[in-house]
C-alpha positions as CSV (number, residue, x, y, z in Angstrom):
1,M,92.6,107.5,102.6
2,N,93.8,110.6,104.1
3,R,92.2,112.1,101.0
4,F,88.9,110.4,102.3
5,A,88.7,114.1,102.9
6,H,86.7,114.7,99.5
7,L,84.3,111.1,99.5
8,L,80.9,111.3,100.6
9,L,77.8,111.8,99.0
10,A,78.9,109.7,95.8
11,P,76.6,110.8,93.1
12,S,76.9,107.7,91.4
13,L,79.1,104.7,92.4
14,A,78.9,103.2,89.0
15,F,79.8,106.2,87.5
16,A,82.9,106.6,89.6
17,L,83.8,102.7,89.0
18,S,83.6,102.9,85.7
19,L,86.2,105.6,84.8
20,A,89.5,104.5,83.7
21,P,92.0,103.9,86.2
22,L,94.8,106.4,87.0
23,A,98.5,105.7,86.6
24,P,99.8,103.6,89.6
25,V,101.5,104.7,92.1
26,A,105.2,103.3,92.2
27,A,105.9,101.0,95.2
28,E,108.9,100.5,96.9
29,P,108.8,97.1,98.7
30,H,112.3,96.0,99.9
31,R,110.8,92.0,100.5
32,T,109.1,89.4,98.4
33,T,107.2,86.2,99.8
34,P,105.0,83.7,98.6
35,V,101.5,83.8,100.2
36,A,102.2,80.9,102.4
37,G,104.9,82.9,103.9
38,L,102.7,85.6,104.6
39,R,100.4,83.4,106.1
40,A,102.7,82.1,108.6
41,D,103.6,84.9,110.0
42,L,99.9,86.5,110.8
43,Q,98.3,86.8,113.9
44,V,94.7,87.6,114.8
45,G,94.0,91.2,114.8
46,D,96.8,92.2,112.3
47,L,96.0,95.0,109.6
48,V,96.9,94.1,106.2
49,F,97.2,96.8,103.8
50,I,96.9,96.6,100.0
51,R,96.2,99.0,96.9
52,V,93.2,98.1,94.8
53,T,92.7,99.6,91.3
54,A,89.2,101.3,91.2
55,R,89.5,104.8,90.5
56,P,87.7,106.3,93.6
57,F,90.4,104.3,95.5
58,V,93.2,105.1,93.5
59,E,92.1,108.8,94.0
60,V,92.1,108.2,97.9
61,A,95.8,106.8,97.5
62,D,96.8,109.8,95.3
63,A,94.9,112.5,98.1
64,T,96.5,111.1,101.0
65,G,100.2,110.5,99.5
66,S,100.3,107.1,100.1
67,W,100.4,103.6,98.0
68,T,97.9,101.9,100.2
69,N,93.9,102.4,99.8
70,H,92.4,99.5,101.3
71,V,92.9,97.4,104.6
72,G,91.3,94.5,106.5
73,I,91.9,92.8,109.7
74,V,92.9,89.3,110.2
75,V,90.2,87.2,112.4
76,D,91.3,83.6,112.1
77,T,94.8,81.8,111.0
78,G,93.7,78.6,111.4
79,G,92.6,76.1,108.6
80,G,94.2,75.9,105.0
81,D,94.6,79.7,105.1
82,A,93.9,83.0,107.4
83,T,90.7,84.7,106.9
84,V,90.6,88.6,106.6
85,A,87.4,90.9,107.6
86,E,87.0,93.6,105.6
87,S,84.5,96.5,104.7
88,T,84.0,96.6,100.9
89,L,81.5,97.2,98.2
90,P,78.5,96.2,98.6
91,R,79.0,94.8,101.9
92,S,81.3,94.3,104.9
93,R,82.3,90.2,104.6
94,T,85.5,88.1,105.3
95,T,87.6,86.5,102.7
96,S,90.7,84.2,102.4
97,L,94.1,86.0,102.5
98,A,95.2,84.7,99.3
99,R,92.3,86.3,97.7
100,F,92.6,89.4,99.6
101,V,96.2,90.3,98.7
102,A,95.6,88.9,95.1
103,R,93.5,92.3,94.7
104,S,96.2,94.4,95.4
105,E,98.3,96.2,92.5
106,G,101.4,95.0,92.0
107,G,101.5,92.3,94.7
108,R,102.1,94.9,97.6
109,V,101.0,94.2,100.9
110,A,101.7,95.5,104.5
111,V,101.2,93.9,107.4
112,R,101.1,95.9,110.8
113,R,100.2,94.8,114.4
114,L,99.7,96.3,117.8
115,P,102.7,95.3,120.2
116,P,102.6,93.3,122.4
117,P,100.7,90.6,120.9
118,L,97.0,90.2,121.8
119,T,96.2,87.8,124.4
120,Q,93.8,84.9,123.8
121,A,91.0,87.1,125.2
122,Q,91.6,89.8,123.1
123,R,91.9,87.6,120.1
124,E,88.3,85.9,120.4
125,A,87.2,89.5,121.1
126,V,88.3,90.8,117.5
127,R,86.7,87.9,116.3
128,R,83.3,89.0,117.6
129,S,83.6,92.5,117.1
130,A,84.6,91.9,113.1
131,E,81.3,89.4,113.1
132,R,78.9,92.1,114.4
133,R,80.0,94.5,111.7
134,L,79.5,91.8,109.0
135,G,76.6,92.2,106.3
136,V,76.9,96.4,106.6
137,H,76.8,98.6,103.5
138,Y,79.7,100.2,102.3
139,D,79.6,104.0,102.9
140,T,80.8,105.6,100.0
141,G,80.7,109.2,101.9
142,F,83.5,108.0,104.2
143,D,81.5,109.3,107.5
144,L,83.0,108.3,110.8
145,H,79.5,108.8,111.9
146,S,77.1,107.1,109.6
147,R,75.2,103.8,109.8
148,G,77.4,102.2,106.9
149,Q,80.9,101.3,106.9
150,F,84.2,101.7,105.0
151,C,87.8,99.9,105.2
152,S,89.6,101.7,107.6
153,R,87.0,102.6,110.0
154,F,85.7,98.9,110.3
155,V,89.2,97.9,111.1
156,R,89.7,100.8,113.8
157,E,86.3,100.0,115.5
158,V,87.0,96.4,115.6
159,L,90.1,97.0,117.3
160,L,89.1,99.5,119.6
161,E,86.3,97.6,121.0
162,A,88.6,94.5,121.1
163,T,91.8,96.0,122.6
164,G,91.0,99.5,123.9
165,E,93.3,101.0,121.1
166,A,92.3,103.3,118.7
167,V,94.4,103.1,115.6
168,G,94.4,105.8,113.2
169,E,93.9,109.5,112.8
170,V,90.7,111.1,113.1
171,Q,90.4,114.1,110.7
172,T,88.1,116.4,109.0
173,F,88.0,116.6,105.2
174,A,89.4,120.3,105.4
175,T,92.2,119.1,107.6
176,L,93.2,116.5,105.2
177,L,93.2,118.7,102.3
178,Q,95.1,121.4,104.3
179,A,98.0,118.8,104.6
180,R,97.7,118.0,100.5
181,P,97.1,121.4,99.3
182,D,97.9,120.2,95.5
183,T,95.3,117.8,95.7
184,K,93.0,117.8,92.5
185,L,89.1,118.3,93.8
186,D,87.5,117.8,90.6
187,F,87.0,114.2,90.9
188,W,85.6,114.7,94.5
189,Q,83.3,117.6,93.8
190,T,81.7,115.4,91.1
191,W,81.9,112.6,93.7
192,F,80.0,114.7,96.4
193,L,77.6,116.3,94.0
194,G,79.5,119.5,93.7
195,S,79.9,119.9,97.6
196,I,82.7,118.4,99.4
197,P,81.8,118.1,103.1
198,W,84.7,119.9,104.5
199,Q,83.7,119.2,108.0
200,R,82.8,115.6,107.8
201,E,85.4,113.4,110.4
202,T,86.9,110.4,108.7
203,V,89.7,108.1,109.0
204,T,92.2,106.8,106.4
205,P,94.1,103.7,105.8
206,A,97.0,105.9,105.1
207,S,96.9,107.4,108.8
208,Q,96.8,103.4,110.0
209,L,99.8,102.5,108.2
210,D,101.6,105.3,109.3
211,S,100.5,104.8,112.8
212,P,102.9,104.8,115.8
213,R,100.8,102.7,117.6
214,L,101.5,99.9,115.4
215,V,104.9,97.9,114.1
216,T,105.1,96.1,110.6
217,V,105.3,92.7,110.5
218,F,106.0,92.8,106.7
219,D,106.2,95.5,103.5
220,G,106.6,94.0,100.4
221,R,105.5,91.8,97.5
222,V,103.1,88.8,97.7
223,M,103.6,86.1,95.0
224,H,100.8,83.6,94.2
């Protein structure tokens, strides 16, 4: 979401979502596993990255130069399936791991975590922190300081509150664009009603996927 740099005052979410999806970004995973195999390796606090196909989020991935455009955080690994908390449209919620990864284009999934493993107290804090943020409306402006939520802000705040670790780089939209000056701005100018909020601060899934604070648990395709 490095190109979150251009999302915010969404003129019409319905308009943007109705547009035909862009051509998919080629993924190059090196591993393949069934959902059960992925589930067995998960821990509370893990970040799970996927790629959804709704047009605005495909644009986000394109703007950040990354395959991923959505992220959730594992809040439970018990029972028949792991549970992922996420900020999504229309409100933040929890969903099963199987349903979460099933939404990823081509089955592409990455899992990253903080080292060393979280303590029991930290895992409980992750659950409580995520629970407090459920039911919050999605912020289509990707504003780090708004009353709403968006996926990368959601997981960043949960981990920061529970562990003290800030994952993901806070950047202005202007800084993001300087990093990728070839980004097409037409879509985002429309998204922001003609005026991109250059000085707005945000955080992107791409910066979290690349964060040096995290280690990779899995990067590949998940079969159903």
